[in-house]
C-alpha positions as CSV (number, residue, x, y, z in Angstrom):
1,X,18.4,-3.0,7.2
2,X,14.7,-2.6,7.7
3,X,11.7,-4.3,6.2
4,X,8.5,-2.4,6.6
5,X,4.9,-3.2,5.6
6,X,2.7,-0.1,4.8
7,X,-1.0,-0.5,5.4
8,X,-3.8,1.9,4.7
9,X,-7.2,1.9,3.1
10,X,-7.9,3.3,-0.4
11,X,-7.7,7.1,0.0
12,X,-5.5,7.0,3.1
13,X,-2.6,8.5,1.2
14,X,-0.5,5.4,1.3
15,X,1.1,6.0,-2.1
16,X,2.2,9.4,-1.2
17,X,3.7,8.3,2.1
18,X,5.4,5.3,0.4
19,X,7.3,7.6,-1.9
20,X,8.5,9.7,1.0
21,X,9.4,6.8,3.2
22,X,11.5,4.9,0.7
23,X,13.7,8.1,0.4
24,X,13.9,8.6,4.1
25,X,14.7,5.0,5.0
26,X,16.9,4.4,1.9
27,X,15.0,1.2,1.1
28,X,13.4,-0.2,-2.1
29,X,9.7,0.3,-2.8
30,X,8.1,-3.0,-3.6
31,X,4.4,-2.6,-4.7
32,X,2.5,-5.8,-5.6
33,X,0.7,-4.1,-8.4
34,X,4.0,-3.0,-10.0
35,X,5.3,-6.6,-9.7
36,X,2.4,-8.1,-11.5
37,X,2.5,-5.5,-14.3
38,X,6.3,-5.9,-14.8
39,X,6.1,-9.7,-14.7
40,X,3.3,-9.8,-17.2
41,X,5.0,-7.3,-19.6
42,X,8.3,-9.1,-19.4
43,X,6.7,-12.5,-19.8
44,X,8.6,-14.0,-16.9
45,X,7.9,-17.5,-15.8
46,X,6.0,-16.3,-12.8
47,X,4.2,-13.6,-14.9
48,X,3.0,-16.2,-17.3
49,X,1.8,-18.4,-14.5
50,X,-0.1,-15.6,-12.9
51,X,-1.6,-14.7,-16.3
52,X,-2.9,-18.3,-16.7
53,X,-5.0,-17.8,-13.5
54,X,-6.1,-14.3,-14.4
55,X,-7.3,-15.3,-17.9
56,X,-9.6,-17.9,-16.3
57,X,-10.9,-15.2,-13.9
58,X,-9.3,-16.8,-10.9
59,X,-7.3,-15.2,-8.1
60,X,-3.6,-15.7,-8.4
61,X,-2.6,-18.1,-5.6
62,X,-0.7,-16.7,-2.6
63,X,2.3,-18.9,-3.3
64,X,2.7,-17.4,-6.8
65,X,2.4,-13.8,-5.5
66,X,4.9,-14.5,-2.7
67,X,7.3,-16.1,-5.2
68,X,7.1,-12.8,-7.1
69,X,7.8,-10.8,-4.0
70,X,10.7,-12.9,-3.0
71,X,12.2,-12.8,-6.4
72,X,12.0,-9.0,-6.3
73,X,13.6,-8.6,-2.9
74,X,16.6,-10.8,-3.8
75,X,17.6,-8.0,-6.2
76,X,20.6,-5.8,-5.2
77,X,18.6,-2.6,-4.7
78,X,16.7,-4.4,-1.9
79,X,19.8,-5.2,0.1
80,X,19.3,-2.3,2.5
81,X,15.6,-3.2,3.1
82,X,12.2,-3.0,1.6
83,X,9.0,-1.1,2.0
84,X,6.1,-3.5,1.1
85,X,3.2,-1.6,-0.4
86,X,-0.1,-3.4,-1.2
87,X,1.2,-6.7,0.2
88,X,0.3,-8.6,2.2
89,X,-3.5,-8.1,1.6
90,X,-4.8,-11.0,3.7
91,X,-3.8,-12.7,6.9
92,X,-2.8,-15.9,5.1
93,X,-0.4,-13.8,2.9
94,X,1.1,-12.2,6.0
95,X,1.7,-15.5,7.7
96,X,3.1,-17.1,4.5
97,X,5.4,-14.1,3.9
98,X,6.8,-14.4,7.4
99,X,7.5,-18.1,6.9
100,X,9.2,-17.6,3.6
101,X,11.3,-14.6,4.9
102,X,12.4,-16.6,7.9
103,X,13.7,-19.3,5.5
104,X,16.0,-16.6,4.1
105,X,17.0,-15.2,7.5
106,X,14.8,-12.1,7.1
107,X,11.8,-10.7,8.9
108,X,9.2,-7.9,8.8
109,X,10.5,-5.3,11.3
110,X,7.6,-2.9,11.4
111,X,4.1,-2.5,10.0
112,X,2.8,1.0,9.7
113,X,-1.0,1.5,9.6
114,X,-2.2,4.9,8.3
115,X,-5.6,5.2,10.1
116,X,-8.3,7.4,8.5
117,X,-12.0,7.4,9.6
118,X,-14.3,5.7,7.1
119,X,-16.4,8.9,6.4
120,X,-13.2,10.9,5.7
121,X,-12.1,8.2,3.2
122,X,-15.5,8.2,1.5
123,X,-15.3,12.0,1.2
124,X,-11.8,11.8,-0.2
125,X,-12.5,9.1,-2.8
126,X,-16.1,9.9,-3.9
127,X,-15.2,13.5,-4.6
128,X,-12.7,12.7,-7.4
129,X,-13.4,13.9,-11.0
130,X,-11.3,13.6,-14.1
131,X,-11.2,15.6,-17.3
132,X,-12.4,13.4,-20.2
133,X,-10.0,15.0,-22.6
134,X,-6.7,15.6,-20.8
135,X,-7.2,13.4,-17.7
136,X,-6.4,16.2,-15.2
137,X,-7.7,15.2,-11.8
138,X,-9.9,17.3,-9.5
139,X,-11.6,17.0,-6.2
140,X,-14.9,18.6,-5.1
141,X,-13.4,19.7,-1.8
142,X,-9.5,19.8,-2.0
143,X,-9.0,20.9,-5.6
144,X,-12.3,21.9,-7.3
145,X,-12.3,23.3,-10.9
146,X,-12.9,27.0,-11.4
147,X,-16.0,26.3,-13.4
148,X,-18.1,23.3,-12.2
149,X,-17.9,20.4,-14.5
150,X,-15.2,21.9,-16.7
151,X,-11.4,21.4,-16.8
152,X,-9.3,24.4,-15.9
153,X,-6.6,23.2,-18.4
154,X,-8.4,22.4,-21.6
155,X,-12.1,23.2,-20.9
156,X,-13.0,19.5,-21.3
157,X,-15.9,17.9,-19.6
158,X,-15.3,16.4,-16.1
159,X,-16.6,13.0,-15.3
160,X,-16.5,10.6,-12.3
161,X,-15.3,7.1,-12.7
162,X,-17.6,4.3,-11.8
163,X,-15.3,3.2,-8.9
164,X,-15.3,6.7,-7.5
165,X,-19.0,6.9,-6.7
166,X,-20.0,6.8,-3.1
167,X,-21.7,3.4,-3.3
168,X,-18.7,1.8,-4.9
169,X,-16.3,3.5,-2.6
170,X,-18.2,2.1,0.5
171,X,-18.1,-1.4,-1.0
172,X,-14.3,-1.1,-1.6
173,X,-13.7,0.0,1.9
174,X,-15.9,-2.8,3.3
175,X,-13.8,-5.3,1.5
176,X,-10.6,-3.6,2.6
177,X,-11.4,-3.6,6.3
178,X,-12.7,-7.2,6.3
179,X,-9.4,-8.3,4.8
180,X,-7.0,-6.0,6.6
181,X,-8.2,-5.8,10.2
182,X,-6.9,-9.4,10.8
183,X,-3.5,-8.4,9.4
184,X,-3.4,-5.3,11.7
185,X,-4.1,-7.6,14.7
186,X,-1.5,-10.0,13.5
187,X,1.3,-7.5,13.5
188,X,0.0,-5.8,16.7
189,X,0.2,-9.1,18.5
190,X,3.9,-9.4,17.3
191,X,4.6,-5.9,18.7
192,X,5.4,-4.6,15.3
193,X,2.5,-2.3,14.5
194,X,2.8,1.4,14.4
195,X,-0.5,3.4,14.2
196,X,-0.5,6.8,12.5
197,X,-3.3,9.3,12.3
198,X,-3.8,9.8,8.6
199,X,-6.6,12.3,8.9
200,X,-4.2,15.3,8.7
201,X,-2.0,17.1,6.2
202,X,0.4,15.0,4.2
203,X,3.5,16.6,5.8
204,X,2.1,16.0,9.3
205,X,1.5,12.4,8.6
206,X,5.0,12.0,7.2
207,X,6.6,13.7,10.2
208,X,4.6,11.3,12.6
209,X,5.8,8.3,10.7
210,X,9.4,9.5,10.8
211,X,9.2,10.1,14.5
212,X,7.7,6.7,15.3
213,X,10.4,4.9,13.2
214,X,13.2,6.9,14.8
215,X,11.9,6.1,18.2
216,X,11.7,2.4,17.4
217,X,15.2,2.3,15.9
218,X,16.8,4.3,18.8
């Protein structure tokens, strides 16, 4: 059994690596965003409670979020372990999660941090464009359209979402690093942090993560 926290800034490739890791480790993928969406759609008690805060424009309290997480990891498919994706987001959440897991005889075994330089993240995120008609995604550097401003699939106009502009991207990264660096220090002080260079090809990053985990488990 292995419980792993996956950390990485927007654009670091965390989602891609999470999909690969869950298969390699044979664990359940628990993403906080998915938990909220499912709880809200199914109108669960915790989902309705979270909704009451969101409708007032307030942040959902850590205790409610952690209750959702714990409710999820008690399900049978989590018996072999869990990969936490998008949670914890703050130091207080990391500490609270440890306390609640300890009460159930569980712990976080490893925290993997996919490191990518800020300028590389800005380049990845601010270069994204989407077809207005068919929603096909493009990137100015890694996957540009054949005709600038036009979709290869349907010929539709390409546009850039407001949260993909360079100014917005830098603000998102600023918030991420201010919240996440304390979590990184927290797990590092526990001897649980594994750092991975994420400024490489997807397969190279995946291989590095696998090697690190194999070494730790040996």
